[in-house]
C-alpha positions as CSV (number, residue, x, y, z in Angstrom):
1,M,-19.2,16.7,28.0
2,I,-17.5,13.6,26.6
3,Q,-16.4,13.2,23.2
4,Q,-15.3,9.7,22.2
5,L,-13.8,9.3,18.7
6,R,-14.3,5.7,17.5
7,T,-11.2,3.9,15.8
8,L,-10.8,2.3,12.4
9,G,-9.5,-1.0,12.0
10,A,-6.9,-1.2,9.3
11,L,-8.2,-2.6,6.3
12,L,-5.0,-3.4,4.6
13,L,-1.9,-5.5,5.5
14,V,1.3,-4.1,7.1
15,S,4.6,-5.7,8.3
16,A,5.2,-5.6,12.2
17,S,8.6,-4.5,11.9
18,P,9.3,-1.4,14.1
19,L,10.4,2.1,12.6
20,A,13.3,1.8,15.1
21,A,14.7,-0.7,12.5
22,E,15.2,2.3,10.1
23,V,14.0,0.3,7.1
24,L,11.1,2.3,5.3
25,E,8.7,-0.3,4.4
26,E,6.5,-0.3,1.4
27,I,3.0,-1.4,2.1
28,V,0.4,-2.0,-0.6
29,V,-3.0,-0.6,-0.5
30,T,-5.6,-2.7,-2.2
31,A,-7.4,-1.1,-5.3
32,S,-10.8,-1.1,-3.2
33,S,-13.2,1.5,-4.0
34,V,-12.4,5.0,-2.4
35,S,-13.4,5.3,1.3
36,D,-16.5,7.1,2.4
37,G,-15.6,6.4,6.1
38,Y,-14.5,10.1,6.9
39,Y,-17.1,9.9,9.8
40,D,-15.2,6.9,11.3
41,M,-11.6,8.5,11.3
42,P,-10.2,10.9,14.3
43,A,-10.5,14.6,13.8
44,I,-6.7,14.7,12.7
45,T,-5.7,13.2,9.8
46,L,-2.9,13.8,7.2
47,K,-3.2,13.5,3.6
48,R,-0.6,12.3,1.3
49,K,0.3,11.2,-2.4
50,A,0.8,7.5,-2.9
51,D,4.4,7.0,-4.1
52,F,3.3,4.4,-6.6
53,L,0.5,3.4,-8.8
54,V,0.3,-0.7,-8.4
55,Q,-1.0,-3.2,-10.6
56,E,-0.7,-6.8,-9.4
57,I,-0.6,-9.3,-12.1
58,R,-0.3,-13.0,-12.1
59,F,2.5,-14.9,-14.4
60,V,0.8,-18.3,-15.2
61,N,2.2,-21.1,-17.1
62,D,1.0,-24.7,-17.8
63,S,3.7,-26.2,-19.7
64,R,4.0,-30.2,-18.9
65,S,7.5,-30.1,-17.2
66,P,7.9,-28.5,-13.9
67,D,11.4,-27.3,-14.6
68,L,10.1,-25.8,-17.8
69,R,7.2,-23.9,-16.1
70,K,9.6,-22.4,-13.7
71,Q,12.0,-21.5,-16.4
72,E,9.4,-19.8,-18.6
73,I,7.9,-17.7,-15.7
74,M,11.0,-16.7,-14.4
75,G,12.4,-15.7,-18.0
76,S,9.1,-13.9,-18.4
77,I,9.4,-12.0,-15.1
78,G,13.2,-11.3,-16.1
79,A,12.0,-9.8,-19.4
80,F,9.9,-7.5,-17.4
81,L,12.7,-6.6,-15.1
82,K,14.9,-5.7,-17.9
83,A,12.2,-3.6,-19.8
84,A,11.5,-1.7,-16.1
85,S,15.1,-0.8,-16.1
86,R,14.8,0.9,-19.4
87,S,11.4,2.7,-18.4
88,K,11.7,5.7,-16.0
89,G,9.3,5.4,-13.0
90,I,8.4,1.5,-13.5
91,E,9.5,-1.0,-11.1
92,L,8.5,-4.5,-10.1
93,S,8.0,-5.9,-6.5
94,Y,6.5,-8.9,-4.9
95,G,5.2,-9.6,-1.4
96,E,2.2,-10.0,1.0
97,G,1.0,-6.7,2.2
98,F,4.4,-5.3,2.2
99,L,6.5,-4.9,-1.0
100,L,10.3,-5.9,-1.5
101,P,12.2,-5.7,-5.0
102,I,12.0,-8.8,-7.2
103,D,15.4,-10.7,-7.2
104,L,15.2,-13.8,-9.3
105,S,17.8,-15.7,-7.3
106,D,15.9,-15.2,-3.9
107,D,14.4,-18.4,-2.9
108,S,11.2,-16.7,-1.4
109,L,10.0,-15.9,-5.1
110,Q,8.4,-19.5,-5.2
111,L,6.2,-20.8,-8.1
112,I,2.7,-21.9,-6.4
113,N,0.6,-24.9,-7.5
114,D,-2.7,-23.8,-9.2
115,R,-5.3,-26.2,-7.3
116,N,-7.7,-25.5,-10.1
117,R,-5.5,-26.4,-13.1
118,V,-3.5,-29.4,-13.6
119,D,0.3,-29.2,-14.3
120,T,-0.3,-25.3,-13.7
121,N,2.1,-22.9,-11.6
122,Y,1.8,-19.3,-11.1
123,V,3.9,-16.2,-9.4
124,D,1.9,-12.9,-8.4
125,V,4.1,-9.9,-8.6
126,Y,3.3,-6.0,-8.6
127,V,4.2,-3.7,-11.5
128,K,4.6,-0.2,-9.9
129,S,4.7,3.3,-11.9
130,S,5.8,6.3,-9.5
131,V,3.2,8.9,-8.8
132,T,4.5,12.2,-10.2
133,G,3.2,15.6,-10.8
134,A,4.4,15.8,-14.4
135,R,1.4,13.6,-15.6
136,S,-2.1,13.2,-14.9
137,V,-3.3,10.3,-12.8
138,K,-5.0,8.8,-15.9
139,A,-2.0,9.1,-18.1
140,Q,0.3,7.4,-15.5
141,I,-2.3,4.8,-15.0
142,S,-2.5,4.3,-19.1
143,L,1.5,4.2,-18.9
144,L,1.5,1.3,-16.2
145,R,-1.3,-0.6,-18.3
146,G,0.5,-0.1,-21.6
147,F,3.9,-1.4,-20.1
148,I,2.3,-4.4,-19.1
149,A,0.5,-5.1,-22.3
150,E,3.6,-4.5,-24.5
151,Q,5.8,-7.0,-23.0
152,K,6.7,-10.3,-24.5
153,L,6.3,-13.4,-22.6
154,V,8.5,-16.7,-22.6
155,G,6.9,-20.0,-23.8
156,R,3.4,-20.9,-22.4
157,T,3.4,-17.9,-19.9
158,E,0.3,-15.9,-19.8
159,I,-0.5,-12.7,-17.6
160,E,-3.7,-12.4,-15.7
161,P,-4.4,-8.9,-14.2
162,R,-5.5,-9.2,-10.4
163,G,-8.1,-6.5,-9.4
164,D,-7.8,-2.8,-10.5
165,V,-4.9,-0.3,-10.2
166,G,-3.8,0.1,-6.3
167,L,-1.7,2.1,-4.4
168,S,1.7,1.7,-2.3
169,I,3.4,4.2,0.1
170,V,6.8,3.8,1.6
171,G,7.4,4.2,5.1
172,P,4.0,5.2,6.6
173,E,5.6,5.4,10.1
174,Q,7.6,8.1,9.1
175,Y,4.7,10.4,9.4
176,R,4.0,9.6,13.1
177,Y,5.3,12.6,14.6
178,E,3.8,15.1,12.2
179,I,0.4,13.5,13.1
180,L,1.2,13.8,16.8
181,R,2.2,17.3,16.6
182,Q,-1.2,18.3,14.8
183,I,-3.0,16.3,17.5
184,T,-1.2,18.1,20.3
185,E,-2.2,21.3,18.5
186,E,-5.7,20.4,18.3
187,N,-6.0,19.7,22.0
188,R,-4.3,23.1,23.0
189,R,-7.0,24.8,20.8
190,I,-9.8,22.7,22.4
191,R,-8.4,23.7,25.8
192,E,-8.4,27.5,24.9
193,I,-12.2,27.0,23.9
194,V,-13.7,24.8,26.5
195,G,-11.1,26.7,29.5
196,A,-8.9,25.3,32.3
197,D,-11.7,23.8,34.3
198,C,-12.0,20.9,31.7
199,A,-9.8,17.9,31.7
200,I,-8.7,16.6,28.2
201,T,-7.6,12.9,28.0
202,V,-6.3,11.6,24.9
203,G,-5.9,7.5,24.5
204,G,-4.6,5.5,21.7
205,L,-1.3,7.7,20.9
206,E,0.7,4.6,21.1
207,G,-0.8,2.9,18.1
208,R,0.6,2.6,14.6
209,V,-0.3,5.0,11.6
210,S,-3.1,3.6,10.1
211,W,-4.4,4.7,6.5
212,E,-7.5,4.6,4.1
213,R,-7.4,5.3,0.3
214,T,-9.5,8.5,0.0
215,S,-9.0,9.4,-3.7
216,I,-7.5,7.7,-6.9
217,D,-4.0,8.6,-6.0
218,E,-3.9,9.7,-2.4
219,L,-4.0,8.2,1.0
220,T,-5.5,9.6,4.3
221,L,-3.0,8.8,7.3
222,Y,-4.1,8.7,10.8
223,I,-3.3,7.3,14.3
224,P,-6.7,5.9,15.8
225,Y,-6.7,7.9,18.9
226,G,-9.7,9.1,21.1
227,T,-10.3,12.3,23.1
228,E,-12.3,12.7,26.2
229,I,-13.4,16.0,27.4
230,K,-14.7,16.3,31.2
231,C,-15.8,19.6,32.6
232,G,-17.3,20.8,35.9
233,E,-16.0,17.5,38.0
């Protein structure tokens, strides 16, 4: 008997930095519909609540002067940062696939030219609300959206929401060995069932931790491994 579990390609972006760097990266999970791909996942998975609910927003400004556009956008982001510091559980980040805290003095936070509008620049950032059991998910989403709506903007700056509320999780690789322990236990139990005459081969354990959004505030983590069982040879 040969059982081969299909691997599932990662749908999301992740930094290539190794866990050995001892930096827990925060990855952002797009706000696509909840996955129905359970049958494509390996047998062993690990469910975890997300660390943050995340709303991507775009700061857009069409003031005539490039310097004024930058001043007004950065001033608006700065106002958000000050408000977030006064609001428990609200943070701002930016990045492509994995998130970093916003630092207005950081040159990597660049204004982007809008190709569809003349004399217009924008910056995309993420506003995050920490996931906590103290409030329902619905209440936390309402809090996040309310925070964004009530902020005052500078000059001609406007806000455009980018998609629906997504999730982020800090350091998914920290769960690797917990998943591996569960895989090891699963294979021990399989051996008890099929007997010592059957050979069990597991491949793919060297792969990185992958994930799927499987509920409104929950992720399913897994290593895309495959198991082969050969008996009577």
